[in-house]
C-alpha positions as CSV (number, residue, x, y, z in Angstrom):
1,M,46.4,236.3,-53.5
2,R,46.2,236.3,-57.3
3,E,48.5,239.5,-57.4
4,V,51.0,237.1,-55.3
5,G,50.4,234.3,-57.9
6,E,50.9,236.4,-60.6
7,L,54.4,237.8,-59.3
8,Q,55.1,233.9,-58.5
9,L,54.7,233.0,-62.1
10,E,56.9,235.9,-63.3
11,K,59.9,234.7,-61.8
12,L,59.4,231.1,-62.2
13,N,62.5,229.8,-63.7
14,D,64.2,233.2,-63.3
15,N,67.6,233.2,-61.7
16,I,66.1,233.6,-58.1
17,K,68.1,233.2,-54.8
18,V,67.7,229.8,-53.1
19,R,69.0,228.7,-49.6
20,T,68.7,226.0,-47.3
21,K,67.1,226.4,-43.6
22,S,67.2,223.4,-41.5
23,N,68.8,221.1,-43.9
24,K,69.1,220.3,-47.8
25,N,65.5,219.1,-48.3
26,D,64.4,222.6,-46.3
27,L,64.4,225.3,-49.2
28,V,63.6,229.0,-49.1
29,T,63.7,231.3,-52.1
30,E,63.6,235.1,-52.4
31,V,60.0,234.7,-54.1
32,D,58.9,233.1,-50.7
33,E,60.1,236.1,-48.8
34,L,58.6,238.5,-51.1
35,S,55.1,236.8,-51.2
36,E,55.4,236.7,-47.7
37,K,56.1,240.4,-47.6
38,I,53.1,241.3,-49.6
39,L,50.7,239.3,-47.7
40,M,51.6,240.4,-44.3
41,D,51.7,244.1,-45.5
42,Y,47.8,243.6,-46.6
43,I,46.8,241.8,-43.6
44,N,48.7,244.6,-41.2
45,Q,47.1,247.4,-43.4
46,E,43.7,245.8,-43.3
47,Y,43.7,244.2,-39.7
48,P,46.5,245.7,-37.9
49,D,45.2,244.2,-34.4
50,H,45.3,240.6,-35.8
51,S,48.2,238.3,-35.0
52,I,50.1,236.6,-37.9
53,L,52.2,233.2,-38.0
54,S,54.0,232.8,-41.2
55,E,56.4,230.1,-42.5
56,E,59.3,232.6,-43.0
57,S,58.8,235.3,-40.6
58,G,57.3,233.0,-37.6
59,I,55.1,234.9,-35.4
60,E,53.7,238.2,-34.8
61,E,51.6,238.1,-31.6
62,R,49.1,240.7,-30.9
63,D,46.5,241.0,-28.0
64,S,43.9,239.6,-30.3
65,K,41.4,236.8,-30.5
66,Y,42.2,236.4,-34.5
67,K,45.4,234.6,-36.1
68,W,46.0,234.4,-39.8
69,I,48.4,231.7,-40.7
70,I,50.3,232.0,-44.2
71,D,52.4,229.8,-46.1
72,P,53.2,232.2,-49.0
73,L,54.7,229.4,-51.1
74,D,53.9,225.8,-50.3
75,G,56.0,223.6,-52.5
76,T,59.3,225.7,-52.5
77,T,61.4,222.9,-53.6
78,N,59.2,222.2,-56.7
79,Y,59.4,226.3,-57.3
80,A,63.2,226.3,-57.0
81,H,63.2,223.6,-59.6
82,G,61.2,225.4,-62.1
83,F,58.3,222.8,-61.5
84,S,55.2,224.6,-61.6
85,L,53.2,222.9,-58.9
86,F,53.0,225.1,-55.8
87,A,50.4,226.8,-53.5
88,I,49.7,229.9,-51.7
89,S,48.1,228.7,-48.4
90,V,46.2,231.3,-46.2
91,A,43.9,230.5,-42.9
92,L,41.9,232.7,-40.0
93,K,41.8,231.4,-37.0
94,H,39.4,232.7,-34.2
95,K,40.4,231.6,-30.8
96,D,41.1,227.8,-31.4
97,D,38.8,227.4,-34.3
98,T,40.1,228.1,-38.2
99,I,37.0,229.9,-39.9
100,V,38.6,230.7,-43.3
101,G,40.7,228.7,-45.6
102,V,42.0,229.7,-48.7
103,V,44.5,228.0,-51.0
104,Y,45.4,229.3,-54.5
105,L,47.3,227.7,-57.2
106,P,48.8,229.8,-59.3
107,S,49.6,227.7,-62.2
108,L,46.3,226.4,-62.6
109,K,44.3,229.5,-61.7
110,K,42.4,227.8,-59.3
111,L,41.1,229.1,-56.1
112,Y,39.9,226.5,-53.2
113,Y,38.2,228.4,-50.3
114,A,36.1,227.4,-47.0
115,L,34.1,229.4,-44.6
116,K,33.5,227.5,-41.2
117,G,29.9,225.9,-41.4
118,E,29.4,227.2,-44.8
119,G,31.0,224.5,-47.1
120,A,34.0,224.5,-49.2
121,F,34.6,225.2,-53.0
122,V,36.7,225.9,-55.9
123,G,35.7,228.4,-58.0
124,Q,31.5,228.1,-57.7
125,K,31.4,224.4,-57.4
126,R,30.7,222.7,-54.0
127,L,33.7,220.2,-52.6
128,Q,32.8,216.8,-51.6
129,V,35.2,214.1,-50.4
130,S,35.4,210.9,-51.9
131,T,32.9,208.0,-50.6
132,T,35.9,205.2,-51.2
133,K,35.3,203.1,-48.2
134,H,38.4,200.7,-48.7
135,L,42.1,201.1,-48.6
136,D,42.9,199.1,-51.3
137,E,40.5,200.7,-53.6
138,S,42.2,204.1,-52.5
139,L,44.5,206.4,-54.2
140,L,46.9,207.8,-51.5
141,I,48.8,211.3,-51.3
142,T,51.9,211.6,-49.2
143,D,55.4,213.1,-49.2
144,L,58.6,212.5,-47.5
145,S,59.3,214.8,-44.5
146,Y,61.8,217.6,-44.9
147,Y,63.1,216.1,-41.5
148,R,63.6,212.8,-42.9
149,D,67.5,213.3,-42.6
150,K,67.0,212.8,-38.7
151,D,65.8,209.2,-39.1
152,P,65.5,208.4,-42.9
153,D,64.8,204.7,-42.3
154,E,61.9,205.3,-40.1
155,N,60.4,207.6,-42.4
156,I,60.8,205.0,-45.2
157,N,59.5,202.4,-43.1
158,Y,55.9,204.3,-42.3
159,F,55.7,204.7,-46.4
160,N,56.7,201.3,-47.2
161,E,54.1,199.9,-45.1
162,I,51.2,201.9,-46.1
163,I,51.7,201.7,-49.6
164,K,50.9,197.8,-49.4
165,E,47.5,198.7,-48.2
166,V,46.3,201.2,-50.8
167,R,45.8,200.9,-54.8
168,G,48.3,203.7,-55.8
169,V,50.4,206.6,-54.4
170,R,50.7,210.0,-55.9
171,K,53.1,213.0,-54.7
172,T,52.4,216.6,-55.8
173,G,55.4,218.4,-53.4
174,S,52.8,220.7,-51.8
175,A,50.8,219.7,-48.7
176,A,48.1,222.5,-49.3
177,L,47.4,221.4,-52.8
178,D,47.1,217.7,-51.5
179,L,44.7,218.6,-49.0
180,C,42.6,220.1,-51.7
181,C,42.9,217.2,-53.9
182,I,41.4,215.2,-50.9
183,A,38.7,217.9,-50.3
184,E,37.5,217.7,-54.1
185,G,37.5,213.5,-54.0
186,S,40.1,213.4,-56.7
187,L,42.6,211.8,-54.3
188,D,41.0,209.6,-51.4
189,C,43.5,209.9,-48.5
190,F,46.6,211.5,-47.4
191,W,49.2,210.9,-44.7
192,E,52.2,212.9,-43.8
193,L,54.8,213.4,-41.2
194,E,56.0,216.2,-39.2
195,L,53.8,218.9,-41.1
196,K,53.4,222.3,-39.4
197,P,50.6,224.8,-38.7
198,W,50.9,226.9,-42.2
199,D,51.2,223.4,-44.2
200,I,48.0,222.6,-43.2
201,A,45.7,225.3,-41.7
202,A,43.8,226.4,-44.8
203,G,43.5,222.7,-46.3
204,S,42.1,221.1,-43.2
205,L,39.0,223.6,-43.1
206,I,38.6,223.0,-46.5
207,I,38.4,219.2,-46.4
208,E,36.3,219.7,-42.9
209,E,33.6,221.8,-44.8
210,A,33.8,219.0,-47.6
211,G,32.5,216.3,-45.4
212,G,36.0,215.2,-44.6
213,R,38.0,214.5,-41.6
214,V,42.0,215.7,-40.9
215,I,43.5,213.5,-37.7
216,T,46.8,214.6,-36.3
217,F,48.4,212.4,-33.7
218,S,51.9,211.6,-32.4
219,K,53.9,208.1,-32.4
220,E,56.9,207.5,-31.1
221,A,57.6,211.3,-31.1
222,K,56.5,211.6,-34.6
223,L,53.4,213.7,-35.3
224,I,51.3,212.2,-37.9
225,I,48.5,214.0,-40.0
226,I,45.8,211.9,-41.7
227,A,43.0,213.3,-44.0
228,A,40.2,211.2,-45.9
229,N,36.7,210.7,-45.4
230,K,35.5,209.7,-42.0
231,I,35.8,205.7,-43.0
232,L,39.1,205.8,-44.7
233,S,40.6,208.1,-42.0
234,T,39.7,206.0,-39.2
235,T,40.8,202.9,-41.0
236,L,44.5,204.3,-42.0
237,M,45.0,205.8,-38.6
238,Q,44.3,202.2,-37.2
239,K,47.0,201.1,-39.9
240,I,49.5,203.4,-38.7
241,K,49.0,203.1,-34.9
242,K,50.0,199.5,-35.2
């Protein structure tokens, strides 16, 4: 992952090729694709029987109980604009359980990781979610969905209702980074709409191993993801479900 991170830093602010995918908010760069190729080539070499789900290439399905879930560059819009907050996210599932989660922040040289049942760490430091109990004392991190153009008013309405309940709101543009901030306790709660498996697979395990909880549920055909300590996650879910 560090090799891929160095590549991303080298090409940051270069005249890279950028194109849109599903809409103007959903970008992919040549660096996303090159980063993905390096990671997938390594996995295919070391674990040729394992399946791989990756953001740009989709699924490589094999007859295996193991599946890697990759976001080679989480925060592509940041990257495309030369803003240095972005992450590499890799998770490994065994059947239905995520057993390894790793998130690397190239510009900060920070490596977050978790093994199921063994805790979550950044470097050698063990992670622990915050102990904040009340929403009005919490710092929330969120983002607006890439797919907000389909129903922009609803997306903003959710956002406007939630920000009334919390002390403050932050936004990084990288869900993987956001989840790591929850895991280390620097932020208290996370909420977002319509994220994909590669956005949250690694970060979710890191949060759970740091003593937190990740909840996904649907409301009015929208997939909602919440992450926080066990008290705040329940409170936030109840507010959103109203």
